[in-house]
C-alpha positions as YAML, in Angstrom:
chain: A
units: angstrom
residues:
- id: 1
  name: MET
  ca: [-19.55, -46.73, 38.23]
- id: 2
  name: GLU
  ca: [-22.83, -46.63, 39.21]
- id: 3
  name: ALA
  ca: [-22.38, -43.20, 40.41]
- id: 4
  name: PHE
  ca: [-22.05, -42.41, 36.98]
- id: 5
  name: LEU
  ca: [-25.02, -44.03, 35.28]
- id: 6
  name: LYS
  ca: [-27.53, -42.52, 38.35]
- id: 7
  name: ALA
  ca: [-25.99, -38.71, 37.58]
- id: 8
  name: GLU
  ca: [-26.81, -39.46, 34.11]
- id: 9
  name: ARG
  ca: [-30.35, -40.35, 34.61]
- id: 10
  name: ARG
  ca: [-30.60, -37.82, 36.76]
- id: 11
  name: GLY
  ca: [-29.66, -35.20, 34.37]
- id: 12
  name: ALA
  ca: [-26.33, -34.26, 36.64]
- id: 13
  name: LEU
  ca: [-23.85, -35.38, 33.76]
- id: 14
  name: SER
  ca: [-23.36, -33.55, 30.54]
- id: 15
  name: GLY
  ca: [-22.52, -36.30, 28.64]
- id: 16
  name: GLN
  ca: [-23.42, -40.48, 28.11]
- id: 17
  name: VAL
  ca: [-21.87, -43.36, 29.52]
- id: 18
  name: VAL
  ca: [-20.70, -44.70, 26.29]
- id: 19
  name: ARG
  ca: [-18.85, -48.22, 27.75]
- id: 20
  name: VAL
  ca: [-17.68, -50.05, 30.75]
- id: 21
  name: ILE
  ca: [-14.35, -51.62, 30.02]
- id: 22
  name: SER
  ca: [-12.94, -54.15, 32.77]
- id: 23
  name: ASN
  ca: [-9.86, -56.20, 33.22]
- id: 24
  name: ARG
  ca: [-11.95, -58.89, 35.24]
- id: 25
  name: PRO
  ca: [-14.83, -60.92, 33.58]
- id: 26
  name: ASP
  ca: [-16.42, -61.26, 36.50]
- id: 27
  name: ALA
  ca: [-16.51, -57.50, 37.95]
- id: 28
  name: ALA
  ca: [-19.88, -56.64, 39.21]
- id: 29
  name: GLY
  ca: [-20.10, -53.31, 37.36]
- id: 30
  name: LEU
  ca: [-20.27, -54.96, 33.89]
- id: 31
  name: ALA
  ca: [-23.57, -56.35, 34.64]
- id: 32
  name: THR
  ca: [-24.70, -53.46, 36.36]
- id: 33
  name: ALA
  ca: [-23.90, -51.52, 32.96]
- id: 34
  name: SER
  ca: [-25.35, -54.08, 31.13]
- id: 35
  name: ASP
  ca: [-28.62, -53.87, 32.90]
- id: 36
  name: ALA
  ca: [-28.59, -50.05, 32.32]
- id: 37
  name: GLY
  ca: [-27.94, -50.81, 28.79]
- id: 38
  name: VAL
  ca: [-24.61, -49.74, 28.57]
- id: 39
  name: ALA
  ca: [-22.09, -51.29, 25.99]
- id: 40
  name: THR
  ca: [-19.64, -53.43, 27.72]
- id: 41
  name: THR
  ca: [-15.66, -54.97, 26.82]
- id: 42
  name: VAL
  ca: [-13.36, -57.31, 29.09]
- id: 43
  name: VAL
  ca: [-9.45, -56.85, 28.28]
- id: 44
  name: ASP
  ca: [-8.41, -59.67, 30.83]
- id: 45
  name: HIS
  ca: [-4.68, -58.56, 31.78]
- id: 46
  name: THR
  ca: [-3.88, -62.39, 32.45]
- id: 47
  name: LEU
  ca: [-4.01, -63.03, 28.76]
- id: 48
  name: TYR
  ca: [-0.89, -60.39, 28.40]
- id: 49
  name: GLU
  ca: [2.85, -60.99, 28.98]
- id: 50
  name: SER
  ca: [3.34, -57.80, 30.11]
- id: 51
  name: ARG
  ca: [1.99, -54.92, 31.45]
- id: 52
  name: GLU
  ca: [2.47, -52.86, 28.08]
- id: 53
  name: ALA
  ca: [1.32, -55.18, 26.37]
- id: 54
  name: PHE
  ca: [-2.18, -54.66, 28.33]
- id: 55
  name: ASP
  ca: [-2.11, -51.33, 28.98]
- id: 56
  name: ALA
  ca: [-1.61, -50.79, 24.85]
- id: 57
  name: ALA
  ca: [-5.06, -53.50, 24.24]
- id: 58
  name: LEU
  ca: [-6.76, -51.58, 27.30]
- id: 59
  name: ALA
  ca: [-5.88, -48.22, 25.31]
- id: 60
  name: GLU
  ca: [-6.98, -49.78, 21.72]
- id: 61
  name: ALA
  ca: [-10.54, -50.74, 23.06]
- id: 62
  name: VAL
  ca: [-10.96, -47.05, 25.01]
- id: 63
  name: LYS
  ca: [-10.18, -45.66, 21.71]
- id: 64
  name: LYS
  ca: [-13.31, -47.11, 19.70]
- id: 65
  name: ASP
  ca: [-15.36, -45.19, 21.40]
- id: 66
  name: ASN
  ca: [-13.57, -41.92, 21.26]
- id: 67
  name: PRO
  ca: [-14.46, -40.72, 24.73]
- id: 68
  name: ASP
  ca: [-14.12, -37.45, 25.95]
- id: 69
  name: VAL
  ca: [-13.12, -38.16, 29.09]
- id: 70
  name: VAL
  ca: [-12.07, -41.86, 30.20]
- id: 71
  name: VAL
  ca: [-12.92, -42.51, 34.04]
- id: 72
  name: LEU
  ca: [-11.10, -44.73, 36.21]
- id: 73
  name: ALA
  ca: [-14.19, -46.10, 38.64]
- id: 74
  name: GLY
  ca: [-13.09, -48.78, 40.46]
- id: 75
  name: PHE
  ca: [-10.26, -49.75, 38.40]
- id: 76
  name: MET
  ca: [-7.13, -51.11, 40.68]
- id: 77
  name: ARG
  ca: [-4.23, -52.07, 38.46]
- id: 78
  name: ILE
  ca: [-1.30, -49.20, 37.78]
- id: 79
  name: LEU
  ca: [-1.46, -48.01, 34.44]
- id: 80
  name: THR
  ca: [1.92, -47.51, 32.41]
- id: 81
  name: PRO
  ca: [2.84, -44.44, 30.05]
- id: 82
  name: VAL
  ca: [1.21, -46.79, 26.96]
- id: 83
  name: PHE
  ca: [-1.94, -46.46, 28.40]
- id: 84
  name: ILE
  ca: [-1.67, -42.50, 30.20]
- id: 85
  name: ASP
  ca: [0.06, -40.82, 27.51]
- id: 86
  name: ALA
  ca: [-2.66, -41.91, 25.29]
- id: 87
  name: PHE
  ca: [-5.17, -40.00, 27.00]
- id: 88
  name: MET
  ca: [-3.29, -37.39, 28.88]
- id: 89
  name: GLY
  ca: [-5.63, -34.44, 29.58]
- id: 90
  name: LYS
  ca: [-9.15, -36.27, 30.02]
- id: 91
  name: LEU
  ca: [-7.87, -39.02, 32.35]
- id: 92
  name: VAL
  ca: [-9.32, -38.80, 35.83]
- id: 93
  name: ASN
  ca: [-9.16, -40.49, 38.79]
- id: 94
  name: VAL
  ca: [-10.57, -40.63, 42.18]
- id: 95
  name: HIS
  ca: [-8.35, -41.34, 45.46]
- id: 96
  name: PRO
  ca: [-9.13, -41.91, 49.03]
- id: 97
  name: SER
  ca: [-7.15, -39.67, 50.29]
- id: 98
  name: LEU
  ca: [-6.69, -35.31, 50.72]
- id: 99
  name: LEU
  ca: [-4.14, -35.16, 48.34]
- id: 100
  name: PRO
  ca: [-1.23, -34.78, 48.16]
- id: 101
  name: ASN
  ca: [-1.24, -36.72, 51.73]
- id: 102
  name: TYR
  ca: [-1.26, -40.41, 51.39]
- id: 103
  name: PRO
  ca: [-0.70, -41.76, 47.58]
- id: 104
  name: GLY
  ca: [-0.60, -45.29, 47.33]
- id: 105
  name: LEU
  ca: [-2.40, -47.84, 49.45]
- id: 106
  name: ASN
  ca: [-3.93, -47.84, 53.06]
- id: 107
  name: THR
  ca: [-4.33, -44.63, 52.73]
- id: 108
  name: HIS
  ca: [-7.16, -44.45, 55.88]
- id: 109
  name: GLN
  ca: [-5.29, -46.91, 58.20]
- id: 110
  name: ARG
  ca: [-2.41, -44.02, 57.90]
- id: 111
  name: ALA
  ca: [-4.73, -41.14, 58.23]
- id: 112
  name: ILE
  ca: [-5.84, -42.49, 61.76]
- id: 113
  name: ASP
  ca: [-2.18, -43.78, 62.69]
- id: 114
  name: ASN
  ca: [-0.85, -40.52, 62.18]
- id: 115
  name: GLY
  ca: [-3.50, -39.21, 64.08]
- id: 116
  name: ASP
  ca: [-5.26, -36.71, 61.75]
- id: 117
  name: ARG
  ca: [-8.29, -34.73, 61.93]
- id: 118
  name: GLU
  ca: [-9.98, -35.32, 58.78]
- id: 119
  name: ALA
  ca: [-9.71, -37.53, 56.02]
- id: 120
  name: GLY
  ca: [-11.32, -37.65, 52.65]
- id: 121
  name: ALA
  ca: [-10.98, -38.01, 48.97]
- id: 122
  name: THR
  ca: [-9.38, -35.96, 46.18]
- id: 123
  name: VAL
  ca: [-10.39, -36.27, 42.16]
- id: 124
  name: HIS
  ca: [-7.68, -35.62, 40.19]
- id: 125
  name: TYR
  ca: [-6.12, -36.41, 36.60]
- id: 126
  name: VAL
  ca: [-3.76, -38.95, 36.07]
- id: 127
  name: THR
  ca: [-0.91, -38.45, 34.79]
- id: 128
  name: ASN
  ca: [2.33, -40.83, 35.25]
- id: 129
  name: GLU
  ca: [3.41, -39.97, 38.80]
- id: 130
  name: LEU
  ca: [1.58, -42.68, 40.78]
- id: 131
  name: ASP
  ca: [-1.53, -40.26, 42.75]
- id: 132
  name: GLY
  ca: [0.70, -37.66, 41.52]
- id: 133
  name: GLY
  ca: [-1.45, -35.98, 38.96]
- id: 134
  name: PRO
  ca: [-3.50, -32.49, 39.17]
- id: 135
  name: PRO
  ca: [-5.91, -32.35, 41.96]
- id: 136
  name: ILE
  ca: [-9.26, -31.61, 40.77]
- id: 137
  name: LEU
  ca: [-11.74, -31.46, 43.63]
- id: 138
  name: GLN
  ca: [-11.38, -32.66, 47.21]
- id: 139
  name: VAL
  ca: [-13.89, -33.71, 50.11]
- id: 140
  name: SER
  ca: [-13.09, -33.85, 53.75]
- id: 141
  name: VAL
  ca: [-14.50, -35.89, 56.05]
- id: 142
  name: PRO
  ca: [-14.03, -35.79, 60.06]
- id: 143
  name: ILE
  ca: [-11.92, -38.68, 61.85]
- id: 144
  name: GLU
  ca: [-14.55, -39.52, 64.80]
- id: 145
  name: SER
  ca: [-12.99, -41.47, 67.82]
- id: 146
  name: GLY
  ca: [-13.54, -44.92, 67.68]
- id: 147
  name: ASP
  ca: [-13.08, -45.19, 63.75]
- id: 148
  name: ASP
  ca: [-11.53, -47.74, 62.03]
- id: 149
  name: ALA
  ca: [-10.25, -47.98, 58.65]
- id: 150
  name: ASP
  ca: [-13.74, -49.75, 57.04]
- id: 151
  name: SER
  ca: [-15.75, -47.44, 59.07]
- id: 152
  name: LEU
  ca: [-13.75, -44.61, 57.78]
- id: 153
  name: ALA
  ca: [-13.71, -45.87, 54.08]
- id: 154
  name: ALA
  ca: [-17.20, -46.23, 54.27]
- id: 155
  name: ARG
  ca: [-17.93, -42.55, 55.09]
- id: 156
  name: ILE
  ca: [-15.50, -41.52, 52.60]
- id: 157
  name: LEU
  ca: [-17.07, -43.29, 49.64]
- id: 158
  name: ASP
  ca: [-20.39, -41.98, 50.14]
- id: 159
  name: PHE
  ca: [-18.90, -38.29, 49.24]
- id: 160
  name: GLU
  ca: [-16.37, -40.14, 46.38]
- id: 161
  name: HIS
  ca: [-19.40, -40.90, 44.73]
- id: 162
  name: VAL
  ca: [-20.87, -37.38, 44.85]
- id: 163
  name: ILE
  ca: [-17.76, -35.60, 43.84]
- id: 164
  name: PHE
  ca: [-16.43, -37.96, 41.33]
- id: 165
  name: PRO
  ca: [-19.71, -37.23, 38.87]
- id: 166
  name: GLU
  ca: [-19.06, -33.42, 40.07]
- id: 167
  name: ALA
  ca: [-15.68, -32.86, 38.81]
- id: 168
  name: VAL
  ca: [-16.03, -35.42, 35.62]
- id: 169
  name: ASN
  ca: [-19.23, -32.99, 34.90]
- id: 170
  name: TRP
  ca: [-16.92, -29.80, 34.79]
- id: 171
  name: HIS
  ca: [-14.16, -31.48, 32.64]
- id: 172
  name: LEU
  ca: [-17.26, -32.34, 29.68]
- id: 173
  name: GLN
  ca: [-18.79, -28.86, 30.26]
- id: 174
  name: GLY
  ca: [-15.79, -27.02, 29.51]
- id: 175
  name: ARG
  ca: [-14.74, -25.75, 32.58]
- id: 176
  name: LEU
  ca: [-12.31, -27.72, 33.28]
- id: 177
  name: ALA
  ca: [-9.01, -28.85, 31.57]
- id: 178
  name: HIS
  ca: [-5.51, -30.03, 32.58]
- id: 179
  name: GLU
  ca: [-2.75, -28.13, 31.46]
- id: 180
  name: ALA
  ca: [1.05, -28.52, 31.61]
- id: 181
  name: ASP
  ca: [1.43, -26.94, 34.73]
- id: 182
  name: GLY
  ca: [-1.94, -28.12, 36.71]
- id: 183
  name: ALA
  ca: [-5.36, -28.29, 36.32]
- id: 184
  name: TYR
  ca: [-7.90, -25.42, 35.70]
- id: 185
  name: LEU
  ca: [-11.03, -24.67, 36.51]
- id: 186
  name: ASP
  ca: [-13.06, -21.56, 34.50]
- id: 187
  name: GLY
  ca: [-9.61, -20.20, 33.32]
- id: 188
  name: LYS
  ca: [-8.19, -19.76, 36.95]
- id: 189
  name: LYS
  ca: [-5.13, -22.46, 38.20]
- id: 190
  name: LEU
  ca: [-6.48, -24.52, 40.93]
- id: 191
  name: PRO
  ca: [-4.38, -24.84, 44.09]
- id: 192
  name: LEU
  ca: [-2.16, -28.34, 44.34]
- id: 193
  name: THR
  ca: [-5.01, -29.27, 46.42]
- id: 194
  name: GLY
  ca: [-7.81, -29.07, 44.34]
- id: 195
  name: THR
  ca: [-11.32, -26.86, 45.50]
- id: 196
  name: LEU
  ca: [-12.33, -27.87, 48.71]
- id: 197
  name: TRP
  ca: [-16.33, -29.60, 47.95]
- id: 198
  name: GLU
  ca: [-18.78, -27.31, 49.79]
- id: 199
  name: TRP
  ca: [-20.89, -29.52, 51.80]
- id: 200
  name: GLN
  ca: [-25.22, -29.21, 51.01]
- id: 201
  name: ALA
  ca: [-27.13, -28.29, 53.91]
...
């Protein structure tokens, strides 16, 4: 989330972070947002009897700001169709693997265990299939000898903070769209791996 605030401050985001919502009252991002003058809301999932009830309350909280895009930054709960269907086409997440490889958890260790040469992260639109929405933008990072899951995750996270705001900015600029058959950038359908982020010299 802090990466979006930084992108906004340097003029690299064609929009404004209007609110940060968390399901955890102690989330560090709430204080970061408040310090930056951004409104915050807590929707505590422990107060609801079901995932669907929580997701309905979360959706109502998000709808109040009528956002152009909803960013799942550091939000670790699996969402139900109650929430996802309310924001289909404007819901964006980053996943720490080169999707469609390794959806779900423990992505870095799985890549190492499989003997992969590269790992990475994928920004994608969110659908009701877990980590199965259309990829938008990927970054690939070499797996180095001696890497463990923690060192690999830390290296990839630095690039997540670059590609996530970049992809969201495309959406805000109207360059990016989520259609029934996939994601489109500048009117062209993206491949199943999205577009590859170009390393800057």
